[in-house]
C-alpha positions in Angstrom: -7.2 4.9 -8.3 -7.8 3.0 -5.8 -5.8 -0.6 -4.6 -8.0 -3.5 -6.3 -7.0 -6.6 -7.0 -6.3 -8.8 -10.1 -7.3 -12.5 -8.6 -5.9 -15.1 -10.6 -7.1 -19.0 -9.4 -4.5 -21.0 -11.1 -6.0 -24.2 -10.1 -3.6 -27.1 -9.6 -0.4 -26.3 -10.4 3.0 -27.4 -9.7 5.1 -25.5 -7.3 8.2 -24.6 -9.0 5.8 -22.8 -11.9 3.8 -21.3 -9.5 7.2 -19.8 -7.9 8.4 -19.0 -11.3 4.9 -16.9 -11.9 5.0 -15.2 -8.7 8.5 -14.2 -8.9 7.3 -12.6 -12.7 4.6 -10.3 -11.1 6.7 -9.1 -8.3 9.5 -8.1 -10.6 7.0 -6.4 -12.8 5.4 -4.5 -9.8 8.9 -3.5 -8.6 10.3 -2.6 -12.3 7.1 -0.1 -12.7 7.5 1.8 -9.2 10.9 2.3 -10.5 9.4 3.8 -13.5 6.9 5.9 -11.7 7.8 9.8 -11.6 5.8 10.9 -8.8 6.3 9.3 -5.7 3.9 6.3 -4.3 2.0 8.5 -1.7 0.5 10.5 -4.6 -0.8 7.7 -7.1 -3.6 7.2 -4.5 -3.4 3.0 -5.5 -2.3 0.4 -8.1 -3.6 -2.8 -8.9 -1.9 -5.5 -6.9 -2.5 -9.5 -7.0 -4.3 -12.4 -5.4 -3.0 -15.2 -6.7 -4.8 -19.0 -5.3 -3.9 -22.6 -6.2 -3.9 -26.0 -4.9 -0.2 -27.9 -5.2 0.5 -31.3 -6.2 2.4 -33.2 -3.1 5.6 -31.1 -1.8 7.3 -29.7 1.3 9.0 -26.5 1.2 12.0 -25.4 3.7 12.1 -21.1 4.3 15.4 -19.8 3.9 16.0 -20.3 7.9 14.8 -23.3 8.2 16.2 -26.8 9.4 17.0 -29.4 7.0 16.5 -32.0 9.3 12.9 -31.5 9.6 12.6 -33.1 6.6 12.0 -36.7 7.8 12.7 -38.7 4.7 15.3 -39.3 2.6 15.4 -38.5 -1.4 14.3 -42.2 -2.0 11.4 -41.9 0.1 10.3 -38.6 -1.4 10.2 -40.2 -4.9 8.5 -43.1 -4.0 5.4 -40.8 -2.0 5.9 -39.0 -5.2 6.4 -35.8 -3.7 9.4 -32.9 -4.3 10.6 -30.5 -1.7 12.2 -27.1 -2.6 14.4 -24.9 -0.9 12.5 -21.5 -1.6 13.3 -17.5 -0.3 10.4 -17.2 2.4 10.6 -17.3 5.9 9.5 -19.8 8.2 11.0 -23.4 8.5 9.1 -26.4 6.5 5.8 -27.2 5.7 3.6 -29.6 3.1 1.5 -28.3 0.2 -0.7 -30.3 -1.5 -4.3 -31.3 -3.2 -7.4 -30.0 -1.0 -5.3 -26.8 0.7 -5.8 -23.5 -0.7 -2.7 -21.9 -1.2 -3.3 -17.6 -1.2 -0.1 -15.9 -2.8 -1.0 -11.9 -2.5 1.5 -9.9 -4.9 1.2 -6.9 -3.1 3.3 -3.2 -3.0 2.7 -2.5 0.7 4.3 0.7 0.4 0.9 1.7 -1.3 -0.8 -0.2 2.2 1.5 0.3 5.0 5.3 -0.4 5.7 5.1 -3.3 8.0 6.1 -6.5 7.6 4.8 -8.1 11.2 1.2 -5.8 10.6 1.0 -7.4 7.1 1.5 -11.3 8.7 -1.0 -10.1 11.3 -3.7 -9.3 8.8 -3.4 -12.6 6.6 -3.6 -14.8 10.0 -7.0 -12.5 10.8 -8.3 -13.2 7.1 -7.9 -16.8 8.2 -9.6 -16.1 11.5 -12.7 -14.3 10.2 -12.8 -17.6 7.4 -13.1 -20.0 10.9 -15.3 -17.8 12.8 -18.0 -18.0 9.8 -17.7 -21.8 10.2 -18.0 -21.6 13.7 -14.8 -22.2 14.8 -12.4 -20.1 17.0 -9.2 -19.3 15.6 -6.3 -17.4 17.7 -2.7 -16.2 17.1 0.1 -18.0 19.4 2.9 -15.6 20.3 6.4 -16.2 18.6 4.4 -19.0 15.9 3.4 -17.6 12.9 -0.3 -18.7 11.4 -3.7 -19.8 13.3 -4.5 -22.1 15.1 -7.5 -23.6 17.3 -7.8 -25.5 20.4 -5.9 -26.9 23.3 -4.6 -29.9 24.6 -3.1 -30.1 21.4 -3.1 -26.7 19.9 -3.9 -27.5 16.2 -2.4 -25.5 13.5 -4.5 -25.2 10.7 -2.6 -22.1 8.8 0.6 -21.7 7.6 2.1 -18.5 7.0 5.2 -17.3 5.2 6.1 -14.6 3.2 9.5 -12.9 1.2 9.4 -9.2 0.4 11.6 -7.4 -2.1 11.3 -3.7 -2.5 8.3 -3.6 -0.2 6.4 -6.4 -2.8 5.3 -9.8 -1.5 5.7 -12.8 -2.5 4.6 -16.6 -1.0 1.9 -16.4 1.5 -0.1 -18.6 3.4 -1.6 -22.5 3.1 -5.0 -23.0 5.0 -5.5 -27.0 5.5 -9.6 -26.9 4.0 -9.7 -30.8 2.8 -5.6 -31.8 3.4 -4.6 -35.2 3.6 -2.7 -34.6 6.8 -0.8 -37.6 6.7 1.7 -35.9 4.6 2.6 -33.8 7.7 3.6 -37.2 9.4 7.4 -37.0 7.4 8.3 -33.2 8.4 8.3 -31.3 12.0 5.5 -28.9 10.5 6.8 -25.2 10.8 9.8 -27.0 12.9 7.6 -26.9 16.0 8.6 -29.9 18.4 6.8 -29.2 21.0 4.3 -32.4 22.0 1.3 -30.2 22.8 0.9 -28.7 19.1 0.0 -30.4 15.7 -1.9 -29.8 12.8 -5.2 -29.6 11.6 -7.6 -29.0 8.7 -10.9 -27.3 8.3 -12.6 -30.5 7.2 -11.4 -32.5 9.8 -12.4 -29.8 12.4 -16.1 -30.1 11.1 -16.5 -33.6 10.0 -16.5 -32.9 6.7 -15.6 -32.4 3.4 -15.6 -27.9 2.8 -16.3 -26.5 -0.2 -13.2 -24.9 -1.9 -15.0 -22.5 -4.0 -17.2 -21.5 -0.7 -14.2 -20.7 1.3 -12.4 -18.9 -1.6 -15.4 -16.5 -1.7 -15.5 -16.0 2.1 -11.3 -15.4 1.6 -11.4 -12.7 -1.0 -14.6 -10.7 1.3 -12.3 -10.9 4.3 -9.0 -9.9 2.6 -11.0 -6.8 0.6 -12.9 -5.5 4.0 -9.0 -5.7 5.9 -7.3 -4.4 3.2 -9.3 -2.4 1.9 -9.0 -3.5 -1.7 -11.8 -4.3 -4.8 -11.5 -6.7 -7.4 -11.1 -5.2 -10.6 -10.9 -8.7 -12.4 -11.2 -12.5 -11.6 -8.9 -14.8 -14.2 -9.2 -18.6 -14.1 -6.2 -20.2 -15.6 -6.1 -24.3 -16.8 -5.0 -27.2 -14.2 -1.4 -28.2 -14.8 -2.2 -31.7 -15.1 
């Protein structure tokens, strides 16, 4: 058995529910691994998960983040209909909302490699390859996780933050496709205060709206190419609206 993907498209879903569902899948994989009678290296592969969704307006703060990077108070959040969560991923504060492709790979990295930094670089590479498909040059910056493009200012188009338990991943990345960038004005994105760095979206760079399904298809192709996986099932979940 080779490594395969169960892909689930959850549509628009509340962040808290998506977090709970991710945790349940992560725990399921961990329990299955504990029950194995042979080493992981001898199994040849297993099914993993790749989850897609869009969230309602929400700010999330990573476990090492600074709450001071949220620039509005609780009353303002209510007024703007934005929720706020402190969560267990790495990184600082970011925004999720409509028009953003959120991808949550739930992978047992022991079936691939035991290297978190390599994993993050490969997620970045998926986005860099998608951007290349659209004629844009994405790149990495040392010490700043995620994907960027341009100069003066450097513009961040994808944020990444993950959590591992027994080498099983959760959380993932947020790729600004048709995202309303005004919501980033209420935070210091990823805690980056340098004036020569800002955020952008695919739509802003291309000067036109982008088909999310097309971006999703490109994501799956490049993910499979990089991780050596194949799709075993593709499910859709009803929107939470």
